[in-house]
C-alpha positions as CSV (number, residue, x, y, z in Angstrom):
1,X,0.0,0.0,0.0
2,X,1.4,3.4,-1.1
3,X,1.1,6.4,1.1
4,X,-0.6,9.4,-0.5
5,X,1.5,12.4,-1.4
6,X,-1.3,14.7,-0.3
7,X,-4.4,14.1,1.8
8,X,-5.2,10.9,3.6
9,X,-7.0,7.6,2.9
10,X,-9.3,6.6,5.7
11,X,-10.9,3.3,6.5
12,X,-13.7,3.5,9.1
13,X,-12.2,6.9,10.1
14,X,-8.7,5.6,10.6
15,X,-5.7,6.5,8.3
16,X,-4.7,3.4,6.3
17,X,-1.0,4.0,7.1
18,X,-1.9,3.5,10.8
19,X,-3.5,0.1,10.3
20,X,-1.7,-3.2,10.5
21,X,-0.3,-4.3,7.1
22,X,-1.5,-7.9,7.5
23,X,-4.9,-6.8,8.7
24,X,-5.3,-4.7,5.5
25,X,-4.4,-7.7,3.3
26,X,-7.0,-9.8,5.1
27,X,-9.7,-7.2,4.8
28,X,-9.1,-5.6,1.3
29,X,-9.7,-7.8,-1.8
30,X,-8.7,-7.0,-5.4
31,X,-9.9,-8.0,-8.8
32,X,-7.8,-6.4,-11.5
33,X,-7.9,-6.1,-15.3
34,X,-5.5,-9.0,-15.7
35,X,-6.0,-11.5,-13.0
36,X,-3.0,-13.4,-11.6
37,X,-3.5,-17.1,-11.7
38,X,-0.9,-19.7,-10.7
39,X,0.2,-22.9,-12.3
40,X,-2.0,-25.1,-10.1
41,X,-5.6,-26.3,-10.0
42,X,-8.7,-24.2,-10.1
43,X,-9.4,-25.1,-6.5
44,X,-5.9,-24.1,-5.3
45,X,-6.1,-20.8,-7.2
46,X,-9.4,-19.9,-5.5
47,X,-8.1,-21.1,-2.1
48,X,-5.1,-18.8,-2.5
49,X,-6.9,-16.0,-0.7
50,X,-7.2,-18.2,2.4
51,X,-3.4,-18.0,2.8
52,X,-4.0,-14.7,4.6
53,X,-7.4,-15.5,6.1
54,X,-8.3,-17.8,9.0
55,X,-11.3,-20.1,8.4
56,X,-14.5,-18.9,10.0
57,X,-18.0,-20.3,9.9
58,X,-19.3,-16.8,9.0
59,X,-17.6,-17.1,5.6
60,X,-19.7,-20.1,4.6
61,X,-22.9,-18.6,5.9
62,X,-22.3,-15.2,4.2
63,X,-21.6,-16.9,0.9
64,X,-24.7,-19.0,1.2
65,X,-26.7,-15.8,1.9
66,X,-25.2,-14.1,-1.2
67,X,-26.4,-17.0,-3.3
68,X,-29.8,-17.1,-1.6
69,X,-29.2,-20.7,-0.8
70,X,-29.3,-22.4,2.6
71,X,-26.1,-23.8,4.1
72,X,-24.6,-26.3,4.3
73,X,-23.9,-27.0,0.7
74,X,-24.4,-30.4,-0.8
75,X,-21.6,-31.0,-3.3
76,X,-22.5,-32.1,-6.8
77,X,-21.6,-35.8,-7.3
78,X,-19.2,-34.7,-10.1
79,X,-17.2,-32.6,-7.7
80,X,-14.5,-34.8,-6.3
81,X,-12.5,-34.3,-3.1
82,X,-9.0,-35.5,-3.5
83,X,-7.0,-36.5,-0.4
84,X,-3.9,-38.7,-0.7
85,X,-3.0,-40.4,2.6
86,X,-3.9,-38.6,5.9
87,X,-6.7,-39.2,8.3
88,X,-10.5,-38.9,8.2
89,X,-10.1,-35.4,9.7
90,X,-7.9,-34.4,6.8
91,X,-10.5,-35.6,4.4
92,X,-13.2,-33.7,6.3
93,X,-11.1,-30.6,6.2
94,X,-10.5,-31.0,2.4
95,X,-14.3,-31.5,1.9
96,X,-15.1,-28.4,3.9
97,X,-12.6,-26.3,1.9
98,X,-14.0,-27.5,-1.4
99,X,-17.5,-26.7,-0.2
100,X,-16.4,-23.2,0.5
101,X,-14.7,-23.0,-2.9
102,X,-17.8,-24.2,-4.7
103,X,-19.9,-21.6,-2.9
104,X,-17.6,-18.8,-3.9
105,X,-17.4,-20.1,-7.5
106,X,-21.2,-20.1,-7.7
107,X,-21.4,-16.5,-6.5
108,X,-18.7,-15.7,-9.2
109,X,-20.7,-17.5,-12.0
110,X,-17.8,-19.9,-12.3
111,X,-19.2,-23.2,-11.0
112,X,-20.8,-24.3,-14.3
113,X,-17.8,-23.9,-16.5
114,X,-15.4,-25.3,-13.9
115,X,-17.7,-28.4,-13.4
116,X,-17.5,-28.9,-17.2
117,X,-13.7,-29.0,-17.2
118,X,-12.0,-32.4,-17.7
119,X,-11.0,-32.7,-14.0
120,X,-13.4,-30.1,-12.5
121,X,-11.9,-28.1,-9.7
122,X,-8.7,-30.2,-9.9
123,X,-8.0,-29.0,-13.5
124,X,-4.7,-27.3,-13.9
125,X,-5.1,-23.7,-15.3
126,X,-1.5,-23.5,-16.7
127,X,1.1,-20.9,-16.4
128,X,-0.7,-17.6,-15.7
129,X,-4.0,-19.3,-16.5
130,X,-3.1,-19.9,-20.1
131,X,-5.6,-22.8,-20.3
132,X,-8.5,-20.5,-19.4
133,X,-10.3,-17.8,-21.4
134,X,-10.2,-14.2,-20.3
135,X,-13.7,-14.4,-18.8
136,X,-13.0,-17.7,-17.1
137,X,-9.8,-16.3,-15.5
138,X,-11.7,-13.2,-14.3
139,X,-14.4,-15.3,-12.7
140,X,-11.8,-17.5,-10.9
141,X,-10.3,-14.2,-9.6
142,X,-13.7,-13.0,-8.4
143,X,-14.3,-16.4,-6.6
144,X,-11.0,-15.9,-4.9
145,X,-12.0,-12.5,-3.7
146,X,-15.4,-13.7,-2.6
147,X,-13.8,-16.6,-0.6
148,X,-11.6,-14.0,1.2
149,X,-14.8,-12.2,2.2
150,X,-13.1,-8.8,2.4
151,X,-14.6,-5.7,4.0
152,X,-13.4,-3.6,1.1
153,X,-13.3,-4.8,-2.5
154,X,-11.2,-3.0,-5.2
155,X,-12.3,-3.5,-8.8
156,X,-9.6,-2.1,-11.1
157,X,-10.8,-2.2,-14.7
158,X,-12.2,-5.7,-14.0
159,X,-14.2,-6.0,-17.3
160,X,-12.3,-3.7,-19.6
161,X,-10.3,-6.5,-21.4
162,X,-13.4,-8.7,-22.1
163,X,-15.7,-9.1,-25.1
164,X,-19.3,-8.0,-24.7
165,X,-20.6,-11.5,-23.9
166,X,-18.0,-12.3,-21.3
167,X,-18.4,-8.8,-19.8
168,X,-22.1,-9.4,-19.2
169,X,-21.4,-12.7,-17.3
170,X,-18.5,-11.2,-15.3
171,X,-20.5,-8.0,-14.5
172,X,-23.3,-10.1,-13.1
173,X,-20.7,-12.0,-10.9
174,X,-19.2,-8.7,-9.7
175,X,-22.6,-7.3,-8.7
176,X,-23.2,-10.4,-6.6
177,X,-19.7,-10.2,-5.1
178,X,-20.3,-6.5,-4.2
179,X,-23.1,-7.3,-1.8
180,X,-22.6,-6.4,1.9
181,X,-19.2,-4.7,1.5
182,X,-17.7,-1.4,0.5
183,X,-16.6,-1.4,-3.1
184,X,-14.2,1.0,-5.0
185,X,-14.6,0.6,-8.8
186,X,-12.0,2.0,-11.2
187,X,-13.4,2.0,-14.7
188,X,-13.6,3.6,-18.1
189,X,-16.8,1.8,-19.1
190,X,-19.4,4.0,-17.6
191,X,-22.0,1.2,-17.4
192,X,-19.8,-0.4,-14.8
193,X,-20.3,2.4,-12.3
194,X,-23.9,3.5,-13.2
195,X,-25.3,2.1,-10.0
196,X,-22.6,3.5,-7.7
197,X,-23.6,5.5,-4.6
198,X,-21.0,8.1,-5.6
199,X,-19.1,8.5,-8.9
200,X,-15.9,10.5,-8.9
201,X,-14.7,11.9,-12.3
202,X,-10.9,12.0,-12.4
203,X,-9.0,14.2,-14.9
204,X,-5.2,14.2,-14.7
205,X,-5.3,13.0,-11.1
206,X,-7.9,15.5,-9.9
207,X,-11.5,15.0,-9.0
208,X,-13.6,17.3,-11.3
209,X,-17.0,16.0,-10.3
210,X,-18.7,13.7,-7.9
211,X,-22.2,12.5,-7.2
212,X,-24.7,9.8,-8.3
213,X,-25.3,9.2,-12.0
214,X,-28.6,11.0,-11.7
215,X,-27.0,14.1,-10.1
216,X,-24.2,14.2,-12.7
217,X,-26.6,13.8,-15.6
218,X,-28.9,16.5,-14.2
219,X,-26.3,19.3,-14.6
220,X,-27.7,21.7,-17.2
221,X,-24.5,23.4,-18.4
222,X,-22.5,22.6,-21.5
223,X,-20.7,19.7,-19.9
224,X,-21.9,17.2,-22.5
225,X,-19.8,18.9,-25.2
226,X,-16.3,17.7,-25.8
227,X,-13.9,20.7,-25.9
228,X,-11.9,21.5,-29.0
229,X,-8.3,20.3,-29.1
230,X,-6.1,22.6,-27.2
231,X,-8.8,24.0,-25.0
232,X,-8.2,23.1,-21.3
233,X,-11.6,22.3,-19.7
234,X,-12.1,20.0,-16.7
235,X,-13.6,16.7,-17.7
236,X,-17.2,16.0,-16.7
237,X,-19.3,12.9,-16.6
238,X,-21.4,14.1,-19.5
239,X,-18.3,14.7,-21.5
240,X,-17.3,11.1,-20.8
241,X,-20.7,9.8,-22.0
242,X,-20.4,11.9,-25.2
243,X,-16.9,10.6,-25.8
244,X,-17.9,7.0,-25.2
245,X,-20.9,7.3,-27.6
246,X,-18.6,8.8,-30.2
247,X,-16.1,5.9,-29.9
248,X,-19.0,3.4,-30.2
249,X,-20.2,5.1,-33.4
250,X,-16.7,4.9,-34.8
251,X,-16.4,1.2,-34.0
252,X,-19.9,0.5,-35.6
């Protein structure tokens, strides 16, 4: 975590720099534009967030609540629990971990495609997830963040690299993952932030406008007109909408 050059970043009224570093990693989740996947199974990639989190019963109950399904989860017969050697307790722990992984994957719209893979949750994703499509990698990353159950979720251009079809599926997963937590969304696609409680328009590192989408659209000045080249005018939300519509027309 970088310290700001000016101003402060507060979490529940406390400066971030005063909070314990490990506590921050446990309570802040991240889904970026290019998700980081490791050369291991789907299950292990999702479980990676547990490296910094202790297991708590509330995680399973919260995930079940997000899905609208009662806990405990009954595993699909096709979902296999693999334990080599060890005791019955080891197998029970492995089963509980997989149950939590499956819950998180369902919230992230990942369970169906993972179940269809040759080895299900034990399928290797390859170096940097090369065996997965962009949308599949993103949903695995969302499942990892959901399993972490962070108090704050950062979404950094989480859908910008996806095609339209994949974006719709991932966006639905993100909306489910956003429930019951504070979310900071960084995006160029305005549809991603349309339902935000507060939208901040950034122009060259400065906030030029903030408010709900309705408040920003209600402004009656000339802010929907893109300035001529060379004219320095602070960017507004309506300018961004006009620019995005122009780009869409050019593509069409």
